[in-house]
N, C-alpha and C positions, 0 to 999 in steps of 0.2 A: 540728953537724952530723955525726951520727953517718958510722959506713963502713960501706957495705953490699956486697959484690966483685961485680965487673961491674956490671952494668945488671939484675939479676934483681928481684923484689920482695923486698922485704919476708916475712922468715916469722915463725912462733911463739918459733925460736927468737932471732931477730934483739932480739924483744918481751925474751925473760925475760933474754938479756944486757945490756941498759941499763937495765930497772929493778931488775937485780942477782939474782933469785928466777929459781924451778925452772921449766919447762917445766909442767908440772902450778899450778904458780898462776898465770900466765896463763889458761890452758884454764879456773879453778874464774873468773877476773876476767868473760871471755869466756860463761862460762852462768847472770852470776848465779848462783854458788854463795854462799851466805851467811856459811862461818864462812872469810873471810879479812882478815883488819881494815883499817880504812880506810884507814891511811897504804899498805899496801902493795896498798892495789887505787889509791890515788889515783898512786902510783908505776907503775903498769901501763901507765893507761889517758894516765898523760902521754908513757910513753914509744910509746904506740898512736897519735899523736897526732903527737909529734915525726918516728919513720917513717914516717907514712903509710899505718899494718899496714891493710889491710883482709883478715876472718877469710875463711878457705876457704864456705863454701857449704857445699860436698858433702861434708867433710870434718867437718863439725857435725852435718848427718843427720845421719851413720851412725854417729856417740857417741849422740846425743841421741833420735836415733825423729821430730825434728822437723825438720817445712821452715816454716815461717812463712806458708804461703801455703797460700789459700782462692780457691778457683773461685766463680764468680757466670758462670749462665746468662742471658743476659737476650734480646732479640731489636732488630731494628736498627730502631731507631726513632731519629726527634726529637720525640713525644709528649711533653710535659713531665710526666706524673706517673714512668710508668717511666724516663726517663732523670734526672730526681730522686732514685728509689728506689736506680740506683746508682751517682750524685753521695754520698748520702746514707750507703747500705754504706760505700764506697770509703773514705771518710774516716774516716766509725769504722772501724774497718781499721786505717789510720796510726795511729790513734790508741793501739791495738791494739799497735804493732807486727806487726801479719800484712799479705804482700802480698798482691795481689788478683792472680788471672790472670782474663781474661773472653774469656765463647764469645757473641757477639755473633751468633742468629743467625736469620737470610730467614723461617723459620715455627717458630712452637712445636707443633709437632704431635707423635707420641709416640715416632717414630722417633729425630727431629731430637732431641728431647730426651735421650732414652737415650743417643744417639750423641756428644753431648758429654758428657753427665756419666762419660763412657768415658774422653773423650778428658782429659779435667782431672784423672781417677785416674790416670792412663799423667803425667802430671805431679807425683805423690805430693801433690796436694791435701791438708787434711787435713778440710776439709768443705767444703761446696758451698752457697747460695743462692741460687734460685731466683726468676727474680721473674716470678712465674706470673700476670699477669690475666685468661686466658683457660679456657675450660671445658675446653679443650683439653692444653690448661699442665699443669693440677691433675690431670686424670684420665692421664694420660702417669709426673707423679709414682708412684701408686700401684705402679708396674712398677720404681722401682730399687732397686735389690741394700737388703738394710735392715743392712748392712756398712756403710754411707754417711751420716755425720752430714750432714744436710740440714737445710734449711728454706725454707721457700714464703713468699715477699715479695708482700703485693699482690695476696694471690688470695681475696679476701674472708675475711667472718669464720664464713661456711658451711663452711670445707674439713671435708674427711674426719678422721673423731680423730684417726686414725691417724698425720697428715700434720703437724713438726710448723709453723705458722703464727704470722706477724706480720702483720698488717693496718690499714688502716684502717678505722675502722668505718663504712662508704658511708652505712648507712640507718638511726645513727643522726645525720649529717653534710644528710643526704635531706628525714627529719622535719621536723629544725631551723628550718632554713632553708624545707620547708612551712609548721608551724607560725609563724615571724614573719612570712610575708605573710597565712597568716586573725588572728592579732591585730593585723594593722594592718589590721581590717576588710573584707577584700576575701573571697567569698564561696562563690570553689574558685578554686583553681589549675593552670593545665594544666600540661605536661610536655615537653620538647622530649631522648627520651630518646639515650642512645647506642646503640653497636652489639650486639647482641642474644647474640653469643657475647663478651662482655668482664661478669666478672662482678662489676666497680663497675657500671655499668650493669644491669643485674639488677636490685643492694643498690639504686642510688640509687634505683628505681624502687619496687623497694617501702619505700621510707620514706617516697619521697613517700605512696605510695596508701596507707599502714597512718596517715600525719596526719593526708589527709580523712577515711577514716573514721570515727576516733578522733574528731573534729570532727560526724559524720554530714555532712555537708560532699558535691557531689555528686563522683563521681570520672570525669572526661573522658579519654576514648580520648586514652594516650600518641601521641606526634608519632613518628615511626617513619619506621627508614629515615638519621640518624646516624652517623655515621663519626669523632665526634669533632671535624670540620675547621669552618674559618668558614663555605667554602663553604655543606655540607651544611644549618649554623643556617642561613644566607644563605636556600637554597631550603624548608626547612620553614616558614619565620618567613613568607617569602611567602603562605603558604597561609592564615595567620591576620592579616598584617599591618589586612586589613580589616573585622577581626569586630571589631565595637564592644563586643560585650558576654564577650569577656576583658579581664579586666583586669591578670591574672597567670600567670608562667611561671615558671616554673625549670626553669634547664636544666643538661645533664649535666655539661656541665663550660666552661670558661671561654670556651675559642673558638668552640662554638655558639653562646655569649652574646651573640658579637662581629657573626657574621654578623644571627641575630634582632637585634640593634640595626639595624644597616643595615639590613636590610627592613624594619622600624618606621619605620625615619627617612625611608624612601623615600618609605615609605606617606606620611604628613606625617603618625604619633602623635607623641605628645611624650613624652618617658622622662626621668622619670617619671611626670609628670601624666594618661598617658591607658594606661600600661602600665605596671610594675612588673615590674625581672626580675633574675633571684639565678643566678650561674654556683657553679659547682664547680669544687676545685681553689687558685685565688689564685694563678693566674702575675702573672708579676711586669708583666706591662703590665695589670693588671686593673684601678692604684687609676687609670691612667693613659687609661680608656674616656674614650668624651661619652656619658651622666656615667660618672664612675667607680663601680665593677662591684659588688654587694653581691655575695657570693660564699664559703661553703665551702674555708677552710683548713685543708690539711693538714700536720702535721709530720713534714718528711719525714726532718729530720738524725735528730729524736728515732727514727721508721722503724729507721733505720740501725745505732741504736742499739744498738738492742732487737735486731734479729736478729740483730747482733751476739754479743750478747752471749748468746741462747739460742743460737746456735751454736757459741760457746765450751763454756757447760755440755755440751753435747750432747759434743761432744770432749772435756773432761776425763775425760767418765763413760765413755767408748768406749777411751782411754789407762786407765783407771787398771781397766777389763774391770767394770765394773757397768751394771746397768742403768739406763735416768736415765728423768724425766717427761718426759712429749712435752707441750715447750711451746705456748701455742694464748694468741697476744697480740695483745688489740685494741686500739685507739690513736685513740680519741674526737677528731675536726677540731674546729675551731672554728667561729663564725658570723662574717667580716669582715662589719661596718653599715658601709656606703658611701652615696651619692648616687641608685641606679638604682631603691630602691623605695621606693614612700611606702603614703598612704593611697590607698584609690581614691577619683576625682574624686564629689563628689554625697553 
């Protein structure tokens, strides 16, 4: 074991002495410089491991002007969609050797979002990802200074053209789910809508409506008042539980679909024999519903990867002082067919 004076932590000079190289060579290895011979690089890395040396992040930042830290603004929620987006972003950042600082807000209003942006800038983040599923959050982003590399995630595909964004194509997913029910032979499809202030809910309703209109099917009034919870799915479900004319329902998310299932089963309706149901999200529990839920699956890992790639492109352009194209990425979800939807009786 090499000797280090006293109890002090090892420094770069110690690594250089053990590896038999200069201080500058150690610095080149740490910063990934290509002009280092493989054998020399291996000696330096072996010395780092032997000493347990940890580079001084602050010193490296002064030299490279990079912090390898990203900011993520989200809001304090356990809802499956936003929570899964955050996890996907964190995993993608880790794969690219970025650290993530999260600002979780109680509300996504304009002042809260802009304050969070300034706090993250004070921490020298290189760029910011904002999970922005509500109209207020998207509106706030229009006021963010243009010199901040920023990507909005979960903000819908109709976001303002000047805003870099990565979003699941909710309209396409809802249209596909509704069309599937129509293809099974249902004359129309009812809709349990999500909260009106959420872009996801707005776009899913648009896709549902578009599928019905494309087939010249009756467009029933959506059942409103849902807040993504199973409780509101149950309450809305009780309104339609005794109506035998309703044979198919598309729910804005899986949790509302679970509440609907409970309301219908309490009323003696058989699923799917009397009424077919499709949800949206494909939460981990969906395949264990009674019956297993047909639903629209969102690929949150892909969303995280694409969001990080878009932000890195903006950061690189900012570092080089060149204009960057504004990325606008749309990810199409897939339909997962299970047992909760079938052909109508008769």
